[in-house]
N, C-alpha and C positions, 0 to 999 in steps of 0.2 A: 410263676403266680406274682402279684405285687404284694407289698408287704399289707395294703390293706383290705384286699383280697382275702389274704390268709388269716388276718384279725377277725373278719366279716364270719368265715367259717368256723372258725375256733369259737364266737361268739355264737353263732347258728348251734353247733353241736351242744355247747354248755346250756342252753336252752331248750335244747330239744325235749328233753324228760318232760320239762313243763309245759310246754306245748301240746303234747299227746296227752298230759295229765288232762289238760283243759278242753281239749277237743271236742265241740257239741255234736254230737251223735243223734240228736231225736229232740222232740218235745212232748209236753204235757198235754195232749188232747182233751181228756176228761177226765174230772173227778167227780164223785157219788159219795159222798158222805164228808168226813173231817178228820183231822188231825195227822194227814199224810205230811210226810216231809224227806228230802234227800239231804246226804251230808256228800259234800265233798273232800273226798278222802279219810284218813281214818283219825284225824286229829282235827278235822274240821268242825264247826259248830252245824248243828242242823238248823234247815231252814225250811220253813214251813211251802209245801209244794202248792202251787197257783196252776191254772189251766194256763198254757201257753209258753209258759216258763221252760229254758233251755235244761237237757240233761245231757252230762258229758262223760267221757270215760273214765274211770274212778270213781263215779258217783254211787252213793248205796242210798236205793228207794225204799223208803217202809213208809207201807198203806197204813197201819195202825187198824181203824175204825173204817177206812172207806175203800172203796174199788178205784184203781186209777189205771187208766188206758195211756200207752205211747204209742206215739208214731214216730218212726226213725227216720233219720235221712234217707235210707232205700227203700223207704215206704212200706216196711216191716211194721207189723202191729204186735202191739206188747201189752196185755191185760193181765192185771194183778190184783189179786181178791183180797178180802181186809185179812187183817194179820200177817201180812206177808213181807219179805226181806229180801231184794235184788240186788246182785253187786252187778255193775258194767266194768269189767276188765277189761276189753278192749271191743270195738266195733270201728273199724277201716276198712280200704280197700286197698288201693295203690299196688305196689309190688309185693307188700306183704299182707295178704287180706287177712283177717282177724277177726273173729265176730266169739267172742267168751263171754258168757254170761254166767252168773253161779246166782241159783235160788236156796237161800238160807234157811227158810220157813215159807211156809205158807203155799200158795197154788197160783200159777203162771198159766195163760193162754198165749201163746204165741203162733202167730203167721209170719214164716219168712220171706223176706223181701229180696231186692236183687243180690245183694250180697250174698245171701244164705243158698241161692239159687243157682248162682255161676260156679261159687267155690263151695261145694258142699262139704268137702275135705278140710276146709277151714272155720267150719262152725262147730261150736260145743256149749250147750247146756250143761253146768253140773248142777248137783244139788248135792247135800253131803255126803251121799252114799253111791251115786250114779253117774256116768257120764253117759249122755244123748246128744247122738249125732243123728240128721236128717237126710232124708231124699225127696228135698220138695216137698212142705207140708204145712199143715194146720194142727197144733196138737196142745195137749194139756197136760200139766204134770203139777204133782201134788207133793209137796214134803208131810211125811205123816210119822212122826218119831223118829226111827231110825230107818224107815221105809222111803220109797218113791212109788208114787202112780203114776202111767202115763197112759192116755186113752188119745188115739187118732181121730182127727174128723176129717182131714183129706191127707193124701200121700203117706209116707212113711217115714218111720225113725227107726233107730238101732242104739239099743241100750244096756249097759252092761253095769255091773259093780265097781268100783276102784278096787285092784288088788296090789298096788303098792308097787308094779314093776311094770308090766304092758299098758295096763289103764291106768291112769294119773289124772288130778286134776290140771295139771299145768298144759295137759295136750289139748289137740285139737281134733276135729272129726270124729268117726265114729270107733271104737274101742272093739278091734276084731280078735277078742281072745273067745276061749271055750265057752265061756260064762253070757256071752252076749247073745240076745236075743233080738229080732225084728218084728214089726208092730205095724199093719197097716190100715186105712181106713176100711177098708172091707172084712177085718179081723172084727168080731163081734166079742170082745175082748179087752181087759185091761194087762198092761203089764206092770209085775210089780217086782222091784229090785230091791235086795236088802244083802246087806254085808257078809260076805263069806256064803252067798250061795248063788247059782244059776239065777239068771232074768227067769221069772215064770209068767206065762199065760195064764189069767185067771178068767174063765168064761163070764159072760157078762149076766145070763140068768141065772148063775149062780151067787154073783155077788149083791150089786145094787142098780137094779135094773133103772130107776129114776134115773140116778145120777149117769146111766150110760145114754140115756135118750136127751139128755140137759147136755148144754154144752159147757159143764162143769164137772169136777170130781165132788165138788159141795153138793149138797141135796137143795131142791127147791120146794116153797116157794123162798125167793130171798127177802129176806130180811134185812130193813136197812135204816142209817139213820136219816130222817125225813128233816129234822130240825133246821137245816139250812136248805130245803127242796121247796117252796113253797107251790109252785108249779106243778110239781109232783101231787102234792096234797090236793091241788084246786082239780087233778084230772080225775084223781080216786073220787072225788065229792061230784064231779061233772057226771063220770060212769054210773055213779048212783040216783042221779036225776035230782042232786042239791046243788044250787048255786048262793056259796057263803055270801055273796052281797045282797041277796035277796031273802035270807032268814029272817023271823021276828026274834027281837030280842030275849034271852034267858031270864028268869027271875034271877035277882042276885043271891048269891050266898050257895053257890055249887059248891063250893070246897066245905062248906059247913055242911053240906049236906051229905058228902060223897068222899072227902077225903082228898088230900094232895095229890096222891097220884091214882089214875082210874086207866080201865081200859075203854075204848068205845069203837063204834064202828064206823062207816062212811055214809051213814042213812040217817035220818030223824028218827029213827026207833032204838029202843031199847033192845038188845038180845044178850039173854042171861045175867053174865056179870058185866057186860058191856053196855057203857052209855052210850046216848045217842050224839051223833059229831056237835049239834050245838049245844047240849048240857056240857060234855068232855071239855069243848075248846072255851069256855066261859071261866075266864078267869085261870086258866092255864095253856100250856104251848105243847107241841108234840115231841116226842123223840124218835121212839123207834118204830117200823110197822111195815106192814106190806098192802097189797091192794084189799085185803081183807078186813085191814083195821090197824089198830094203832095204840101207843100206849103216850098217856098225857100226864103232865105233872105242873103244880103250882110254877111260876118264873121268877128264880131266886137264885143267889148265887151258889153254888155246888161247894158245901163247904162241911162235910160229915166229919164227925171226929176220928182224931186216930186212933183205932181200937180195930180190935176183931171183934165179931157180930154173929152171932148164930140166931137168925133169925125163926119167926114161928109161923106157921102156914094161917092166914086168915080168913082166905077164901079162895076156892078153886074151882076151875069146870075142864073138863074134858070128853073127847068124844073118839073114837073110831070111825075113819070114814072109807068105804070102799065105793066101787065105780056104780053101786045100786041105792046107796044110802049112807046112814050113819048109826051109830049106837053109842049113847051114853056110857064115860066109862068113871069109874070112881078113883081118885087121887090118895094114895098111901104111903108112908113112909117118905116123908117128903121131907128134905134138909137144905137148908140155904147158910153157907158161911161168906162173908165178906169181910175181908182183911184190908181194912182201909189204910193201913200203913205201908204195905205194897200195892195195893190198888189190883188185887186179885180175888176171884172168887172161885167156889166150889159148890157143886148142888148135886141132889139126884132125886129121884121120885120114882112110884110104882104106878101105872095106869091100869085098871083090871077091870074084866065086863066076866060074865058066867064063863066064857069060854076062853078067854087067854089074857095072860098077864104081861106089860111092856114095861121095860126098865128103860130108864133114862138117867147118863149121867155126863156131868161136863166140869170142866173148869177150865180157867183163862184169865186175862187181863179185863178189869173193868178200867173206862177211862177217866183219869185223875183230873181231868177238868170239866168232862162230859158229865161223868155218872152213869154212860150209855156202853152196852157190850152188845155185840153180835159173835156168837162163839159155836163152833161146831161140837156135836156130841162124840161121844166115844162111840154110840153104837149108829155114825153114818147120818145123823140128825142135824138140826139146826134150832139154838135158843138165841132170844135176842129180849132186851130186858132194860130198865132203867131204875136209879136208885133216887128217890127225893132229894131236895136239896139239904134237909141235914141228917139225911141216912138213916131215917126213922120206917120208912117205908121201901119197899122194892118189889118191882113187879116183870114178870119176863112171859112170853109165848115162846108154845114148843110146837114145833113139826117136826116129826120122826117116820119114816118110812119103815112101813113092817114087812110088805110083800109086794108084788106087781101092782097088786090092787086094793092095798090097803095103807094108811099112814092114821099116828096118831097126832091129834090138833089139841092142845092144852093152854090155858092161862093162870097163872099164879100170883096170888098178890100176897106178900109176907108182912111181918111187923116185927120191929124190934120189940125183945122184951122190956 
């Protein structure tokens, strides 16, 4: 070998860790919501995530309040729900195939691509407590405290808790320990993995039937940030027979009449504490919502005082929905605390009818820039809301499944003392 060739080989070996670190492995296909970012290594500065952006080995993907879809270079599909964090440890084929991902928090749906199909023994999704291997699959995993939940939509997975010996995070493929268990799409079950316990199958009808039917382990309907989605807002309006370009003007003074932060429908009618779309959208901008309605607030810089606020309930409405109708519910024992120093909230409420009482508790981050939040409840439901620009008002919507044909839906408006 010539001196030049030896020099080139030494340079290549020296650069190989950097080349591996920067290897492009996929692209961001879709972002629904705001504030998602990636971090190219432990010491790199976070970058805002945008559609079409490349992702690489060594990247951390943080969704914050967004839903993020990735298409990998082998045509695998990855969907990350809000408040998820994913690490791409390796994603390559060649002589030493390696697909190792780590879901640190949140929820992922993954459809394996060509590498995972050809080299199943070299594929691994880790969570803080579990190793998940595949046998050609479309599956969902969710990290919940010290547990991992898995639902298979197609194919089969094998999962096991880490034991520090035969099953460790640095491995690849399935862990074949006595505590491992398989789950296929034909199993009407969720796989539960916990530290120090064998993997358990939980029958669907004993857990969350709404989540089992949906292609998510979070409950539906999905609340989301609509502030950057004018096309979706227009679609909701058109679905309710409204064309925003042809609506008559609203009498000035809507904020004086109804306040900075309001709930609204996608129609030209008032419904309970929800204003009509024309009234709510006058002098305000949309925040979070779903196909049934949204929360609107005055468009101003979000600058609440850096303090902890215990809010007082100003107005609320709730109903228990069934397959045959709905029944009004009374909201009691409602509390909301927002820590504007740490950008977190904690809330609880009870909704009662003569026949039953439903409890809802939730906690989690509030967008430090947006003042919006979409969070799971501890009972398997979801809340979504926003804070007014000055922090004086807050409001959120609740969807809480109760049984196979019952759910709680509520809206709460809060005022700072």
